[in-house]
C-alpha positions as CSV (number, residue, x, y, z in Angstrom):
1,M,20.3,6.3,-0.6
2,N,19.0,9.6,0.4
3,T,17.0,11.7,-1.1
4,L,19.1,13.9,-3.4
5,T,20.9,11.0,-4.9
6,K,17.0,9.7,-5.6
7,L,16.2,13.0,-7.0
8,A,19.5,13.3,-9.3
9,L,18.7,9.3,-10.5
10,G,15.1,10.8,-11.2
11,L,16.5,13.3,-13.4
12,M,18.4,11.1,-15.5
13,G,15.4,8.3,-15.9
14,Q,17.9,6.0,-13.6
15,L,15.9,5.8,-10.3
16,K,15.0,1.6,-10.9
17,P,14.2,-1.3,-9.1
18,L,16.6,-3.5,-7.2
19,P,16.3,-7.4,-7.6
20,P,14.5,-9.1,-5.2
21,V,15.7,-10.4,-1.9
22,G,14.9,-14.0,-1.7
23,D,12.1,-16.2,-3.9
24,P,9.1,-14.0,-4.6
25,G,6.9,-16.7,-5.2
26,T,3.7,-16.1,-7.5
27,T,1.5,-15.6,-4.2
28,I,1.1,-15.2,-0.7
29,A,-1.4,-17.0,0.6
30,L,-2.6,-14.8,3.9
31,P,-3.9,-16.7,6.7
32,P,-7.7,-15.5,7.8
33,P,-7.7,-12.0,9.2
34,A,-8.3,-11.5,12.9
35,Q,-11.4,-9.5,13.0
36,R,-11.9,-9.0,17.2
37,G,-9.7,-7.6,19.0
38,G,-7.4,-4.5,19.1
39,K,-8.3,-1.1,21.1
40,P,-11.4,0.6,20.6
41,L,-11.9,3.3,18.3
42,M,-11.4,6.2,20.0
43,E,-8.0,4.8,21.4
44,A,-7.1,3.8,18.1
45,L,-7.9,7.9,17.0
46,A,-6.0,8.9,20.0
47,S,-2.7,7.1,18.9
48,R,-2.7,7.7,15.2
49,Q,0.4,9.7,13.8
50,S,2.7,9.4,11.1
51,Q,6.1,8.2,11.9
52,R,9.0,7.8,9.5
53,E,11.5,5.7,11.5
54,F,10.6,2.0,11.1
55,A,12.7,-1.6,12.2
56,P,13.8,-3.3,9.0
57,E,12.3,-6.7,10.3
58,P,9.3,-8.1,8.1
59,L,6.3,-7.9,10.0
60,P,4.7,-11.4,10.7
61,E,2.1,-13.1,8.2
62,Q,-0.8,-12.5,10.4
63,T,0.0,-9.0,10.9
64,L,0.3,-8.4,7.7
65,S,-3.1,-10.8,7.0
66,D,-4.9,-8.0,9.4
67,L,-3.3,-4.8,7.8
68,L,-4.2,-5.7,4.2
69,W,-8.0,-6.8,5.2
70,A,-8.3,-3.7,7.4
71,A,-6.9,-1.4,4.2
72,G,-9.7,-3.0,1.8
73,G,-10.8,-6.4,2.6
74,I,-14.5,-8.0,2.2
75,N,-15.7,-7.6,5.9
76,R,-20.0,-8.8,4.0
77,S,-19.1,-12.0,2.1
78,E,-22.5,-12.1,1.3
79,H,-22.4,-9.2,-1.8
80,G,-18.0,-8.6,-1.2
81,G,-18.5,-5.7,0.9
82,R,-15.3,-3.9,1.8
83,T,-13.5,-2.1,4.7
84,A,-13.4,1.1,2.7
85,P,-16.4,2.9,0.7
86,S,-16.0,3.4,-3.4
87,A,-18.4,5.4,-5.6
88,M,-20.9,3.3,-7.1
89,N,-19.0,0.4,-5.8
90,S,-16.7,0.8,-8.3
91,Q,-13.9,-0.9,-6.2
92,E,-11.2,0.6,-8.4
93,I,-8.4,1.3,-5.9
94,L,-5.5,-1.4,-6.4
95,L,-3.5,-1.9,-3.4
96,Y,0.1,-2.9,-4.3
97,V,2.1,-4.4,-1.7
98,A,6.2,-3.4,-2.1
99,L,8.6,-6.3,-0.2
100,P,12.0,-7.1,-0.5
101,Q,10.8,-10.3,-2.6
102,G,9.2,-8.5,-4.7
103,L,5.9,-6.6,-6.0
104,Y,2.7,-7.8,-5.1
105,L,-1.2,-6.9,-6.0
106,Y,-3.5,-7.4,-3.0
107,E,-6.5,-9.6,-4.1
108,P,-9.7,-8.8,-1.4
109,T,-11.4,-11.8,-2.8
110,K,-8.6,-14.5,-1.8
111,H,-7.3,-12.8,0.4
112,E,-4.1,-13.4,-0.9
113,L,-1.0,-11.5,-2.2
114,Q,-0.4,-11.8,-6.5
115,L,2.9,-11.2,-7.5
116,T,3.1,-8.8,-10.3
117,V,6.6,-7.9,-10.5
118,A,9.8,-10.0,-9.2
119,N,11.4,-7.2,-8.2
120,D,12.1,-4.9,-5.3
121,V,10.9,-1.3,-6.1
122,R,10.4,0.1,-2.5
123,R,13.0,2.8,-3.0
124,V,11.0,3.5,-6.1
125,T,8.0,4.3,-4.5
126,G,9.2,7.7,-2.7
127,N,11.8,10.2,-2.5
128,Q,12.6,9.5,1.2
129,D,15.6,7.6,2.5
130,F,13.9,5.1,4.7
131,V,11.2,3.8,2.1
132,D,14.4,1.8,0.7
133,T,14.4,-0.6,3.8
134,A,10.9,-0.4,5.6
135,P,9.4,-3.8,5.4
136,L,6.6,-2.8,3.1
137,D,5.5,-0.1,1.2
138,L,1.7,0.2,-0.1
139,V,1.3,1.9,-3.0
140,F,-2.6,3.1,-4.0
141,V,-3.4,2.8,-7.8
142,A,-6.4,4.0,-9.5
143,D,-7.9,1.4,-12.6
144,H,-10.0,3.9,-14.5
145,T,-11.4,1.2,-16.5
146,R,-13.5,0.3,-13.4
147,M,-15.2,3.7,-13.1
148,K,-17.4,4.0,-15.9
149,L,-20.4,4.4,-14.2
150,V,-18.6,7.6,-12.2
151,P,-18.5,10.8,-14.9
152,A,-14.9,11.1,-16.1
153,E,-14.6,14.6,-14.5
154,Q,-15.5,13.1,-11.3
155,R,-13.1,9.8,-11.4
156,E,-10.2,11.3,-10.0
157,A,-11.7,13.2,-7.0
158,Y,-13.8,10.0,-6.4
159,A,-10.4,7.8,-6.3
160,F,-8.4,9.8,-4.0
161,A,-11.6,9.7,-1.5
162,T,-11.5,5.8,-1.5
163,A,-7.4,5.6,-1.1
164,G,-7.6,8.5,1.7
165,A,-10.2,6.2,3.3
166,M,-7.8,2.7,2.8
167,A,-5.1,5.0,4.0
168,Q,-7.0,5.8,7.2
169,N,-7.8,2.3,8.0
170,V,-4.4,1.5,7.7
171,Y,-3.1,4.3,10.2
172,L,-6.3,3.0,12.6
173,Y,-4.7,-0.4,12.4
174,C,-1.1,0.6,13.2
175,A,-2.6,2.7,15.7
176,S,-4.4,-0.2,17.6
177,A,-1.4,-2.9,16.9
178,G,1.4,-0.4,18.1
179,L,3.1,-0.2,14.3
180,A,4.6,2.7,12.8
181,A,2.8,4.3,9.8
182,V,2.9,7.5,7.1
183,I,1.2,8.3,3.9
184,R,3.0,9.9,1.2
185,A,2.3,11.8,-2.0
186,W,5.9,12.3,-3.2
187,F,7.5,9.9,-5.4
188,D,8.4,9.8,-8.9
189,R,5.4,9.1,-11.0
190,R,7.0,8.0,-14.1
191,A,9.8,5.8,-12.9
192,L,7.4,4.5,-9.9
193,S,5.1,3.8,-13.1
194,Q,7.3,2.3,-15.3
195,A,8.7,0.0,-12.2
196,M,5.4,-1.5,-11.7
197,G,4.1,-2.1,-15.0
198,L,1.3,0.1,-14.8
199,G,-1.1,1.0,-17.8
200,A,-2.2,4.1,-19.4
201,D,-5.7,3.4,-17.5
202,H,-3.6,3.0,-14.0
203,Q,-3.1,6.2,-12.0
204,L,-0.7,6.5,-9.3
205,L,-2.1,7.6,-6.0
206,L,-0.6,7.8,-2.8
207,S,2.0,5.1,-1.1
208,Q,1.8,4.7,2.7
209,T,4.7,3.2,4.6
210,V,4.3,0.7,7.2
211,G,6.5,-1.0,10.0
212,T,7.6,-1.9,13.0
213,I,8.6,1.2,15.6
214,K,12.2,1.6,15.2
215,P,13.6,1.0,19.0
216,A,14.7,4.6,20.1
């Protein structure tokens, strides 16, 4: 679906998810993340870039596991420390994963995906055409109920800072693993919020598309 069609459907309130592709399953247990290997940090930084063309094939299970752990997984099990910072350890960012078979929430403690919506919501995660068919679209959502220790006037800024750190982790992982990624903020917030079933205390922040680089 092209951008103009999406914008028109959004204006009519008709930008909606598609039925799932295959059996969504209530949970997806991920293999343990591989915490060794990859490019050295400076090489990953030198390779980091936004790309907007993706092959449609799904990512291997191990790659998905490593990607989500890099974004916001637990790297210090003794006290639940994460790979991205969070103001006052609020851990307010919910990381959703839009796959063809459904929308899932990443649960760092169990390192698994939990089904939240049994529909393919990828096309609602952005107005760009490539989001419809890319293997996955990440959606960063702030849960303001987790930020009670943060002054109300600072919560949005702090949440965006955490989401930005998580998105950069994704970029660096993709640069290291030879994947394509692009961060996005152009989406129909009303349509996406409805498609995801978000509550009043949930704030959509960013989306990020990830996949294998499309062959030339």
